N, C-alpha and C positions, 0 to 999 in steps of 0.2 A: 741610541743604539750603543750597547756596551761591549759587544764581541769585537775584540781587537782584530781578528782575522777578517771579519766582515768589513770592518772599517778600512783595513788595508785594501781589500778588494774594491771598495767604493772609490778610494783615492786613485787606484790604478785606472779604473774606468773613466773617472773624471779627467784624467790627464792623457787619455788616448788622443794623439794628434788627429785633427779633422774628424772627430767623432762627436757630433752635435748632441745637445741635450735631448733633442727629439729622438735621435737614434737610440740614445741610452734608455730613454723612457720606453720606447717601443720594444727594445730588447728585454727590459725588465718585465713587461707585460707578457712577452712571448716565453721567457725562460723562468719567470717566477721570483727571482731574487738576484742580487748582485753577484754572489759567488757562482750561481748557476750560469749567469750570463758570461762571466769571465771565463769559466771553464769551457763554455761553448765556443767563445771566440778563440781560445787557445787551440781548440780542435778544428776550427774553420777559419784560419787566418786569411783565406782567399777573399773573404768579404771586406777586408780592410786594405787600405793603401800601404805602400812600403814603409813609411815612417811609423804608422800605427802597428804594423806587424812587428817591427823592430822593438817598439816599446812593450808590446804584449809579451814578446819572447824574452826580453831582458829589461824589466823596469829598473829605473835608476834608484838604487836603494838609499842613496844619500838624500835624494829629493823626497822620497816617501818618509824617511826618518824625520826630515824637517817638517813635513806636513803633520806627522803624528805628534811631534814635540809642540807644535803650535796648538793643536787640538787639546793637548794636555794642560794648556795654560788656563789660568783662572778666568771664568766667564767667557770661555771660547769654545765653540762647538760647531758641528755641522748639522744642519736641519735637512733631512732627506725627504724627497717627495713621497716616500713610502711611510713616513711617520705621521702620527696623529696631529702633531702641532705644526706641520707644514702649512703655510698660509693658504687657505682655500681660495682667496681672491686670485692667486696666481694660477690656480687650476683652470680658470675661465679664460685665460688669455691664449692667443694662438700658438705661442712658442714658449711655454713655461720652462724655467730652469729645472734641472734634475736635483739640485742640492744648493743650499745656501750656507756660506761660512759666516758665522755671526760672532762678533766681539761685543759683549754687553748682554742686555736682557732680551733673549730671543722671544719671550712671551709677548713683547710689544708688537711683533709682526702680526699678531692676531687682532689687534685693535683697529677700529675704524680710523682710516688715515686720510689726510689731504696733502697733496704735493704742492709745494710752493717753489717755483723755478723762475729763472730769468737770466739776464745778461751777466757775464763775468765782469765786464767793465761798466758796471751800473753807475748811474749818477746818484747824488745824495737824495733827491726826491724819491727815486725808485727804491733805494735802500731803506728809507724811512717807511715807505709803504710796505715793503717786505716785512720789516720789523713789526709794524702795526698789525698786519693780517696774521702773521705767525703767532704773536702774543695773544691776540683775541681768540683766534680759532683754537689754539692750544688750551687756553683757559676755559673755553667752552666745551672741551672734551674730545676734540679731534686731534689725533697724533700728527704732528707736522713731519713730513718726509721730504727729503731733497737729496741732492747729489754731492754735497760737501765741496762744490766748486767755489771759486772766488766770486765775490759779488753777491747777487741775490741769494744764492744757496746758503752761503756762510752766514749771511745776515739773518735768514729765516731760522736756521738751526740755533744760533746764539739767542735770538729773541725768545724762542720757545722755552729754552732752558732758563733764561733770565726770568721768565714768568713762572718758574717753578715746575715746569712740565718736561717730560722726556721728549726726545726727538730721534728719528731714524735717518741715517745717512746710507744711501746705496752708492757704492763706489765702483769704479771701473778698473781697479787693480786688485791684487791679492789683498786679503784682510790685514796683512802685516805691513802694507805699504801706505803711504800718505801722499796724496796728490790733490792740490799743489803742496809743495813742501812747506809753504808758509802756514799751513793749517795743522801743524803737529799739535799745538796746544788745543785747538778746537777738536781735533780727533780724539785726544785723550779725554776731554770733557764729555764728548758724545758717548764714548765707550763706557764712561763711569756713570752717566746720567741717562743714557738711552741705549742705542745699539748701532753698530756699524755692520753693514751687510754687503756681501759680495758673492757672486756665483763663481768667482775665480779662486783657485787654490793659493795658498801662501806663496809669496815670491814673485807672482806674476806682475810685470811692470805695466806702466800706462802705455797702451797702444791705441792708435786713433780709432780702429774699428770697434774697440770694446765700449766706447762711450755711447753710441747709439744702442748697443745691446743692453747696457746699464739702464738707459732711459726707459726701455720697455718694462723693466722691473719697477722703476719708480712709479710709472703710470699704473702698472698692474696691481701694486700693493694698495693703491689709493682709490678712494671713491670718486675723486675729482682732482683736476690739476689746475692750479691758479698760476697764470703767467703774469708776472708783475711788470717786467720791462724787458723788451727783446727786440733786436734788429731783425731784418728779414732773413739773415743767415744764422741766426742764433740756434744753438743746439737745443734750447728749450722748446723750439717749435717741433723738433722731433719727438720730444716727450708729449707735447700736446697732440701731435698726430697719432702717436701710439695710443693715447688715452681715447681719442675719438674712435679708432679702430677697435678698441677693446670695449666700447660701450660706456666709457666713463664720461663724466661731465667735464667740460673744458670752460674755464673762466679766464677772462683777460681784462686787465686794467687799462683804460684809455689814457692817452697822454697828449702832449702838444703835437700838432701837425708839423711843427718845425723840428721835432726831436727824432733823429734817426732811430733811437732806441725805443720809440713807440710804434714804429712801422710794423714790426712783427705782431704786436698786440692788435693793431688795427686790422691787419690782414686776417688774423684769427676771428675777430668780431665779424668781419665781412663774410667769412666762411661759416658763420653760425655759432661761434663761441658766445657764451653769455658775457655781456658787458657788466662788470661789477665795480662799485665804488666803495663798498663797505663790507667788512667781514661778515656781518649778519646776513647779507644776501647769499654768501656762499653757504653759511650754516643752514639757512632755510632750504636751499636747494638740495643739500646733501642729507638732510634729516631723515627722509624716508628710507634711503639706501643704508644709512647708518643704523637705523632701527632694525631693518631686515637682517643686516649682517650681524648685529649684536645678538639678535634672537637665534639666528642660525648657529653662530659660534657657541653660544651658551648651551644650546641643545646638543651640539656635537661634542663639546668638551665634557659636559656633565653627565651625559647619558650614553656615551660611547657610540655616537653616530659615525657615519662613514667619513674617512679622512680626505677622500678625493672628490673631484667635481662630478665624476660620472655617476656616483651612487647617491648624490644629493637630490632631494626632491623639494620643489617649491611648495610652500603651504599658503594658506590664506593669510589675511592681515593679522599681525601679531598684536594682541591686547595684553599688556603687562599686568593690568589690573586683575586678570583672571589667573595669574601665575602665582602659586604659593611662595616660590623662592623670592620673587620681588617683594611681596608683602612682608616676608620674614626679614629681608634685608632692611627695609624701612624701619621695622620694629627694632632691629639690632642697632641701627644708627642713632635712634632717638633724635635729639635736636642739637647735640654737641658736635663740633668738628671732629672728623676722624680721618686718619691717613689710610691709604690703600693697604699698607701692610697690616695695620690694626684690623681692618675689615676682613682681610684674608684670614687672620687668626680667629676672629669671632664667628665668621660664617662658615669656614671650612671650604669656601669656593676657591677655585684656581684664580691667579691674577688675571689671566686672559678673559675668563668668563665674567669675573667681577667687574673688570674695566668696561666690558661691553654693556653690562646691566646698568652701571653708573651713568654711562653716556646716554642710554635710553631714558633713564629717569631725569637726567638733566634736560634733555630735549623736550621732555614732557612737563618741565617746570617744577618737578618734585624736589630736586636737590640743586645745590649750587657748588661749583668748583672754587676752592680757595687756593691762595698761594701755598707752595710747598706740597703740591699733589695731595691736598686734603679735600674732604667733601663734607657738606652740611645739608641737612634736610631743611627745606623752606617751610616757614610757618605760614599757614593759610588762614 
């Protein structure tokens, strides 16, 4: 969205006190646009609480100026639920956000993702497992998503990037804040090599109730959630519960019966989560959903399909062999390694659509992912 007035109206709406994303979305449907909704609220303040009425009547201009200044920064934007590149995965969850603030590559949000979460005070075996699963799943073509927390989250992000792949961090503060503070260097690296995502505007500090809200987005963006190490009161169990409620796959790594940080994983397994010991078990379970999402995204991005969940229709099983674009992509690749940027240039496809196609081809054994975000056709 480029209209500065519309952008300002969106920021005002997103900052209305006690005005949930659900109410904002319902208002957009009823009124047709953010400016129309804001004008209607200005004429009907009685539908709002006292604090919301005060904000609508006199928005803080310094706060809005700070928001606009952040959005003017390099590789910083707001992805709106009314826009074509809003992640369709989130449209299927019970309480989707109305907008996302993104620092980094926003197109990554369209790629098939797997969440890797776990304990903040993880032990070294758990950290090692997080690194192994993140590196192998990322190299296999699934984007690793987590919450940039200490422990398992941070290890998963770093391992994905060390494997030459991007990663997405969904945070519970404004996009200009870093929590925990020790992760400033990690946050800079994620923003440069992946994306940092938040539903909260710039300047919002870390508040306890925002972390469970953040967890629903981690689960919603992902095809499945892998819980590596977690106690019975770990916040990662909230992410797993959200995933189950959203119809996502939940995976848990078993541990020693004497380890308190394995109790949460064992509880999940008892409740029906898949017990996994190797990354390829996760990949095999998520492959059908990844292929479906990849086909859907490519059709939506390349052929102007609907942006939201309501207008999307499920189709029969997708066969890439019958698709001319897939055959053309393989012809363009030849058998030499090629980077994603190079393939974007030679095919004319968008990064989001191309990434989805490459994942499908990798799952089908047609191509292999190489370090440095490069791809190569497999000789048969």
